[in-house]
Structures are given as structure tokens and as C-alpha cells.
C-alpha positions as CSV (number, residue, x, y, z in Angstrom):
1,M,27.2,290.5,182.1
2,Q,26.3,287.4,180.0
3,Y,27.9,286.1,176.8
4,K,26.5,284.2,173.8
5,E,27.7,283.2,170.4
6,I,25.3,283.8,167.4
7,E,25.7,281.9,164.1
8,A,24.3,283.3,160.9
9,A,24.8,283.3,157.1
10,N,26.2,286.8,157.2
11,L,26.7,289.8,159.6
12,E,23.4,291.5,158.7
13,E,21.4,288.3,159.5
14,A,23.4,287.9,162.8
15,R,22.5,291.5,163.8
16,A,18.8,290.9,163.0
17,K,18.9,287.7,165.2
18,I,20.6,289.6,168.0
19,K,18.1,292.5,167.9
20,Q,15.1,290.1,167.8
21,E,16.3,287.9,170.7
22,F,18.1,290.3,173.0
23,G,17.1,293.9,172.0
24,D,19.3,296.9,171.5
25,R,21.4,296.5,174.7
26,A,23.4,293.5,173.3
27,R,26.9,294.5,172.5
28,I,29.0,292.8,169.7
29,I,32.4,291.8,171.1
30,R,33.9,289.8,168.3
31,T,33.0,288.5,164.8
32,N,34.5,285.6,163.0
33,E,33.8,284.3,159.4
34,I,34.5,280.6,158.9
35,K,33.6,277.8,156.4
36,E,31.6,274.8,157.6
37,G,30.2,271.6,156.1
38,G,31.0,270.2,152.6
39,F,32.8,266.9,151.7
40,L,36.5,266.5,151.1
41,G,37.0,270.2,151.1
42,F,34.2,270.9,148.6
43,G,30.9,272.6,149.1
44,K,31.7,274.4,152.3
45,K,29.3,277.2,153.3
46,R,30.5,280.5,154.7
47,V,29.0,281.3,158.1
48,V,29.5,284.2,160.5
49,K,29.9,283.6,164.3
50,V,29.4,286.6,166.5
51,L,30.3,286.8,170.2
52,I,28.0,289.2,172.1
53,S,27.6,290.4,175.7
54,I,24.2,291.1,177.2
55,S,23.6,292.8,180.5
56,E,21.8,290.8,183.1
57,D,19.0,293.4,183.2
58,E,18.2,292.8,179.5
59,L,18.3,289.0,180.0
60,L,15.9,289.2,182.9
61,K,13.6,291.5,180.8
62,R,13.6,288.9,178.0
63,Y,13.1,286.1,180.4
64,K,10.0,287.8,181.8
65,E,8.6,288.6,178.4
66,N,9.0,285.0,177.2
67,L,7.5,283.8,180.5
68,G,4.5,286.0,180.0
69,I,3.9,284.6,176.5
70,S,4.3,281.1,177.9
71,N,1.7,281.7,180.6
72,Y,-0.6,283.3,178.0
73,L,-0.4,280.2,175.8
74,R,-1.1,277.9,178.8
75,N,-4.2,279.9,179.7
76,E,-5.4,279.9,176.1
77,K,-5.0,276.1,176.0
78,L,-6.8,275.7,179.2
79,Q,-9.8,277.9,178.0
80,T,-9.9,276.0,174.7
81,S,-10.0,272.7,176.5
82,Q,-12.9,273.8,178.7
83,I,-14.9,275.0,175.7
84,N,-14.2,271.8,173.8
85,E,-15.5,269.7,176.7
86,Q,-18.8,271.6,176.5
87,N,-19.2,270.8,172.8
88,N,-21.2,267.7,171.8
89,E,-19.5,264.6,170.6
90,K,-20.5,265.1,166.9
91,A,-18.9,268.6,166.7
92,E,-15.7,267.2,168.2
93,K,-15.5,264.4,165.6
94,T,-16.1,266.9,162.8
95,D,-13.4,269.3,163.8
96,T,-10.8,266.6,164.9
97,N,-8.4,267.5,162.1
98,K,-8.6,271.2,162.6
99,K,-8.1,270.9,166.3
100,T,-5.2,268.6,165.8
101,D,-3.5,271.1,163.5
102,Q,-4.1,274.0,165.9
103,N,-2.9,272.0,168.9
104,F,0.2,271.0,167.0
105,S,0.9,274.6,166.1
106,D,0.4,275.7,169.7
107,M,2.7,272.9,171.0
108,L,5.4,273.8,168.5
109,T,5.2,277.5,169.5
110,Y,5.3,276.5,173.2
111,S,8.2,274.2,172.6
112,I,10.3,276.9,170.9
113,L,9.5,279.3,173.8
114,M,10.5,276.8,176.4
115,E,13.7,276.1,174.7
116,K,14.6,279.8,174.7
117,L,13.7,280.0,178.4
118,N,15.9,277.1,179.2
119,N,18.8,278.7,177.4
120,I,18.3,282.0,179.3
121,E,18.2,280.2,182.6
122,K,21.3,278.3,181.6
123,Y,23.2,281.6,180.9
124,M,21.9,283.2,184.2
125,H,23.0,280.3,186.4
126,N,26.4,279.9,184.7
127,A,27.2,283.6,184.4
128,E,30.6,283.4,186.2
129,T,31.7,280.3,184.3
130,V,30.9,281.9,180.9
131,K,32.5,285.2,181.9
132,K,35.7,283.4,182.9
133,E,35.8,281.6,179.6
134,V,35.7,284.8,177.5
135,L,37.5,287.2,179.9
136,A,40.4,288.7,178.0
137,P,43.8,287.5,179.2
138,V,44.9,291.0,180.2
139,L,41.8,291.3,182.5
140,S,42.6,287.9,184.1
141,E,46.2,289.2,184.6
142,I,45.0,292.5,186.2
143,K,42.7,290.6,188.5
144,D,45.6,288.5,189.7
145,I,47.7,291.6,190.3
146,L,45.0,293.3,192.3
147,K,44.5,290.1,194.4
148,Q,48.2,289.9,195.0
149,N,48.0,293.5,196.3
150,E,45.2,292.2,198.7
151,F,42.4,294.3,197.3
152,F,39.0,292.8,198.1
153,D,37.0,290.8,195.6
154,D,34.1,293.2,195.3
155,F,36.4,296.1,194.6
156,I,38.2,294.1,192.0
157,E,35.0,293.0,190.3
158,E,33.8,296.7,190.3
159,L,37.1,297.7,188.6
160,I,36.9,295.0,186.0
161,T,33.3,295.9,185.1
162,K,34.5,299.5,184.8
163,I,37.2,298.5,182.3
164,E,34.8,296.4,180.3
165,S,32.2,299.2,180.1
166,T,34.7,302.0,179.3
167,L,37.5,300.6,177.1
168,P,36.8,299.3,173.5
169,L,37.8,295.8,172.8
170,N,41.0,296.7,171.0
171,K,42.2,298.5,174.1
172,I,41.1,295.7,176.5
173,E,43.4,293.4,174.6
174,N,46.3,295.9,175.1
175,K,48.2,295.3,178.3
176,L,49.6,298.8,178.7
177,E,46.2,300.4,178.0
178,V,44.5,298.3,180.8
179,H,47.4,298.8,183.3
180,N,47.3,302.5,182.7
181,F,43.5,302.5,183.2
182,V,43.9,300.7,186.5
183,Y,46.6,303.2,187.6
184,E,44.4,306.2,186.7
185,Y,41.4,304.7,188.3
186,L,43.2,304.1,191.6
187,K,44.9,307.5,191.4
188,E,41.6,309.3,190.9
189,K,40.2,307.5,194.0
190,L,43.2,308.1,196.2
191,E,44.3,311.6,195.2
192,P,41.7,313.6,197.2
193,L,42.4,311.3,200.2
194,T,46.1,312.2,200.3
195,E,45.5,315.9,200.1
196,R,43.8,316.2,203.5
197,K,45.4,318.7,205.9
198,I,47.3,317.1,208.8
199,Y,46.5,320.0,211.2
200,Q,45.0,323.4,210.9
201,N,47.2,326.5,210.7
202,N,44.4,329.0,211.5
203,I,43.8,327.9,215.1
204,D,45.9,328.5,218.2
205,K,46.0,324.9,219.5
206,N,46.0,321.8,217.3
207,I,45.3,318.6,219.4
208,M,46.0,315.4,217.5
209,V,45.2,312.0,219.2
210,L,46.5,308.8,217.7
211,V,44.3,305.8,218.3
212,G,44.6,302.3,217.1
213,P,45.2,298.6,218.1
214,T,48.1,297.6,220.3
215,G,51.5,297.2,218.7
216,V,51.0,299.4,215.6
217,G,53.7,301.9,216.6
218,K,51.7,304.9,217.9
219,T,54.3,306.1,220.4
220,T,57.2,306.0,217.8
221,T,54.9,307.7,215.2
222,I,54.1,310.5,217.6
223,A,57.8,311.2,218.2
224,K,58.3,311.3,214.4
225,I,55.4,313.7,213.9
226,A,56.7,315.9,216.8
227,A,60.2,316.0,215.4
228,N,59.0,317.1,211.9
229,A,56.7,319.7,213.5
230,I,59.7,321.2,215.4
231,R,61.6,321.4,212.1
232,E,58.7,323.5,210.8
233,K,59.2,325.9,213.8
234,K,56.1,324.7,215.7
235,E,55.9,324.6,219.4
236,V,55.1,321.0,220.5
237,E,53.9,319.3,223.6
238,L,53.5,315.6,224.3
239,I,50.9,313.9,226.5
240,T,50.4,310.2,227.2
241,I,47.3,308.6,228.7
242,D,48.9,305.1,228.4
243,G,49.5,304.4,232.1
244,Y,49.0,300.6,231.7
245,R,51.7,299.5,229.3
246,I,55.1,299.0,231.0
247,G,57.6,301.4,229.7
248,A,55.2,303.5,227.6
249,K,55.6,306.6,229.7
250,Y,59.4,306.1,229.9
251,Q,59.7,305.8,226.1
252,L,57.8,309.0,225.4
253,E,59.7,310.8,228.1
254,K,63.0,309.9,226.4
255,Y,61.8,311.2,223.1
256,A,60.6,314.4,224.7
257,E,64.0,314.9,226.4
258,L,65.8,314.4,223.2
259,M,63.6,316.9,221.4
260,N,63.5,319.3,224.3
261,V,59.7,319.5,224.4
262,P,57.4,319.3,227.5
263,M,55.8,315.9,228.2
264,N,53.0,315.0,230.6
265,A,51.2,311.9,231.7
266,C,47.7,311.7,233.0
267,E,45.1,309.1,233.9
268,D,42.0,311.1,234.8
269,N,39.7,313.7,233.2
270,L,40.5,316.7,235.4
271,E,44.3,316.3,234.9
272,L,44.0,316.0,231.1
273,Q,41.7,319.1,231.0
274,R,44.2,321.1,233.2
275,I,47.2,320.1,231.1
276,I,45.6,321.0,227.8
277,S,44.1,324.3,229.0
278,L,47.5,325.5,230.3
279,S,49.5,324.5,227.3
280,T,50.8,327.2,224.9
281,A,51.9,324.7,222.3
282,D,50.9,325.0,218.6
283,L,50.6,321.2,218.4
284,I,49.6,318.8,221.2
285,L,50.2,315.2,220.4
286,I,48.4,312.6,222.7
287,D,49.5,309.0,222.9
288,T,46.7,306.6,223.8
289,I,46.3,303.2,225.4
290,G,46.7,300.4,222.8
291,R,43.4,298.6,222.7
292,S,42.2,295.7,220.6
293,Q,39.4,296.6,218.2
294,K,37.3,294.0,220.1
295,D,37.7,295.8,223.4
296,E,34.8,298.1,222.9
297,I,34.1,298.9,226.6
298,H,37.7,300.3,227.2
299,L,37.5,302.2,223.9
300,V,34.4,304.0,225.1
301,K,36.1,304.8,228.4
302,M,39.1,306.2,226.6
303,K,36.9,308.4,224.4
304,K,35.1,309.8,227.4
305,L,38.5,310.7,229.0
306,L,39.6,312.5,225.9
307,E,36.3,314.4,225.5
308,S,36.7,315.8,229.0
309,A,39.4,318.2,227.6
310,N,36.5,320.3,226.2
311,E,38.7,321.1,223.1
312,K,38.4,320.3,219.4
313,I,40.4,317.1,219.0
314,S,41.6,315.6,215.7
315,Y,41.6,311.8,215.9
316,V,43.9,309.8,213.6
317,L,43.6,306.0,213.3
318,T,47.0,304.3,213.2
319,V,47.0,301.1,211.2
320,S,49.8,298.7,210.6
321,A,50.5,297.5,207.0
322,T,51.0,294.0,208.5
323,T,47.3,293.8,209.5
324,K,45.5,290.9,208.0
325,P,42.8,292.0,205.5
326,K,40.0,290.2,207.4
327,E,40.9,292.2,210.6
328,L,40.8,295.6,208.9
329,E,37.0,295.8,208.7
330,K,36.8,295.3,212.5
331,I,39.5,298.0,213.1
332,F,37.9,300.6,210.9
333,K,34.5,299.9,212.2
334,N,35.1,299.7,216.0
335,F,37.4,302.8,216.1
336,E,34.7,304.8,214.2
337,M,33.4,306.0,217.6
338,F,36.3,308.4,217.6
339,D,35.0,310.1,214.4
340,Y,38.5,309.9,212.9
341,D,38.9,311.5,209.4
342,N,42.4,310.4,208.7
343,I,44.7,307.4,209.1
344,I,48.4,306.8,209.3
345,I,49.8,303.6,207.8
346,T,52.8,302.2,209.9
347,K,55.3,299.4,209.3
348,N,55.3,299.6,205.5
349,D,58.8,298.1,205.6
350,E,57.4,294.9,207.1
351,S,54.7,294.3,204.5
352,E,54.8,293.9,200.7
353,T,51.2,295.2,200.1
354,I,48.8,297.7,201.5
355,G,46.0,297.1,199.0
356,A,43.5,296.1,201.7
357,I,44.1,299.3,203.6
358,L,43.7,301.4,200.5
359,N,40.5,299.5,199.7
360,K,39.1,300.5,203.1
361,V,40.1,304.2,203.0
362,I,38.5,304.5,199.6
363,E,35.3,302.7,200.8
364,R,35.1,304.8,204.0
365,N,36.4,308.1,202.5
366,K,39.3,308.4,205.0
367,G,42.4,310.5,204.4
368,I,45.9,309.1,204.5
369,V,48.2,311.7,206.1
370,Y,51.4,309.8,206.9
371,Y,53.1,306.5,206.3
372,T,56.1,305.1,208.2
373,D,58.6,302.5,207.2
374,G,61.1,302.0,210.0
375,Q,61.9,302.8,213.7
376,R,64.3,305.8,213.2
377,V,63.2,309.1,214.7
378,P,62.7,311.7,213.1
379,N,63.3,309.7,209.9
380,D,61.3,306.8,208.4
381,I,58.1,308.9,208.1
382,E,56.7,310.6,205.0
383,K,53.6,312.7,204.3
384,A,51.4,310.7,202.1
385,T,51.1,311.8,198.5
386,V,49.2,310.0,195.7
387,F,52.5,309.2,194.0
388,N,54.3,307.5,196.9
389,I,51.1,305.7,197.9
390,M,50.6,304.4,194.3
391,A,54.3,303.3,194.4
392,K,53.2,300.7,197.0
393,I,51.0,299.0,194.4
394,K,53.1,296.2,192.9
395,G,52.8,294.4,189.5
396,L,51.7,297.1,187.1
397,D,53.7,297.6,183.9
398,P,56.9,299.6,184.6
399,N,56.1,302.0,181.8
400,V,52.9,303.1,183.7
401,Y,55.0,304.1,186.7
402,L,57.5,305.9,184.5
403,T,54.7,307.8,182.8
404,H,53.3,309.0,186.1
405,A,56.6,309.5,187.9
406,N,56.9,312.8,189.9
407,F,60.5,313.9,189.4
């Protein structure tokens, strides 16, 4: 989006100038009538200044049109010059004045066109600077809020563009209107992602495998999910394939003992297949080896081990809220080999923001099934809803949260 100020004697003349120069796609943002000129306060003239926005597509179209006219004039001048060179000296002397007038007219037209082209190039090359200068204060504020919540720049720009193209100017200047629009926009994106089913009730055996980087809290999260499933009268069994981390098996054994559920450990394909096939549990939860998102070879080996079970497996990516935004893309991408549909956000109590994670789940269409915010089992875990996820976004007007509160 580009911006320009048009000056004219009145609004009708300004509109005519806008239509002539930029076409029908230019949008009037603000008009201002002032007095200019005169001497000692006398003889001032009324002028109208109109601020307009023009889409980049329209600017490019006008640029090409003017460039075409300019090239046409150059070609005409070249052809005229070639013809004149073929004329005899006498004819050239006779028509000197006429040719001078015509050349002057062509040069004047060409000069005006080149001035317009230079102006258009100036606007195109300085688009961001111009946009910042005229960006409404409320939009600047909302950009800062979204950045503080660690949303990515391209997502923020997309949202700002959506606000500009949807809300009229009087609402863009209203803080509550803009904040409410942002809340509704994010809610609309996140709501279907928080309504995904955690496991299927119409099958005999649900197998849920938690995958993710080292240190995100997979083992503790599995214990919390198991405890809540037991409360729902489900039969649960725990399995670990993490035979490398010291104490991993012991930790899960202790949780299984406290909850009085069976727990098994295995490190090879046949053993895993045997354990799953013999299980009568409604829900089998599998704890996996913590692997770096960069350790692709071991991730492939782990997937082959899990696939040996010959059962339908639901993979869930476990992501810590403390993960740096620049690392998230690698995590989401490299664990994609597990065909996970959902994620669990852990360690919310250790981070102020989860905007970068929300940005990624929206971008990749992944569901959010749980979030955890502490170490207590079976507490400190909640099923994700659009309302408790939206509560993690900080900085919007309190009245917006009150309006959407789910009491």
C-alpha cells in the first residue's frame, strides 16, 4: 500500500486529479481544508489537501502505462529525426520554426511524463517509510503488542493489512475497535485448532506417542495425561522406549506405581509389537527418546521402531513454551516425519509468551490439545480451549478480555 497527498482548490477537483492519476482503486483516507498564501493575513486562498492510499498493483499499472507512453514518444522522435535527415537543406530551413515548436511541445510532454515516473518510483522504493509515517498510532501500538508476544513479522504484517482493508478509518483510530478486531481474528484462527479430539472413543485401543526435543517434559506430561484418563474411567498402560536417558525408566515406573497402571520398557521392534498386541488398555501412552530436532538419523530410527507395532498411532508433538522463536521452525519441520496432527505446549509457567508457537500451529494447521504449567501430577495440565489459549496473549485492552470471558 502506497500513500500520497493531493492538493486542489476543492474536493471535486481533488477527486478528479486522483481518478486521472491513479484510477478507481485509490482510496481517500483523510481530507483537510486549509488556507495558504496571502500577505499579513490577507488574501489567503482555501485549498483542500487529501491523503489517499493506492495499492501497489495500481501503482505498477500506472507506471507501465506511463512507461509505454514514454517509449512511444521516444520512438516517434527517432522516426521524425530520421525523416528530417532525408529532407533537403532548403526544406529544413523553411520549416525551422514549425519543427522547433513541435520539438518543444514533445519535450514538454516528455518532461511531464518523466516527472510522474520519477514520483512513482520514489513512492515504490520508499513504501515502508511512507507507510510508517502515516500508520495510525493504534496500529503501531498493536504491532508492538504482537511483537512482544513473539508473533513473526510476516504474520503481523498480514494482520495489519487485514485491519486496514476491513475497518473504516474512524474505527482504525479507535483503540478498543482495533484490539477487539485482533482478538476476533486470532480467535477465529485458533478455535478450530483447539477443538481437535485428543483420542478416539470409537476404537478399542488408542495409542498416543509423545515426540519432541530433549527436556520439554514428555515423561511428566504422559503421567498427567494418564492420571486424567484414569479419572475418566479409562484403562491405561504406559510404555517407554527411552532406554538411553538415565532415570527415564525409573521415573515412569514410579508414576505407574502411584497410579496402579501397567508399565513396560522396550528397545526393539518385536518387543514393542508384542506389548501393544497383548495390551487390553483403552489408552496406551508411549514415552520416546528425547532427540534434538537436528538429529534426523535417530529420529528416523525411532519412527521405524514405532511403526513396527502395526497399529494406528497418534503422534503428538511436545513443545516447550520456552523455545526460542528461531528454533521453532526447525522443530515443527523435522518432527513432521511423524505425521503429527496435534501439539502439547509445556512449561507455560516458565514463559511470558507463546505467540511464536501459536503462529506456527496456525501456519501448519496443527491442533493444540493440552498445555501444562507446572510439575505437579495429575495437576498443572489443562485441555486447550480457545479461551485459555487466548488468555496467554498479553497486552490487549482488558475490556476485550472481559467481553469474551467464558464464565
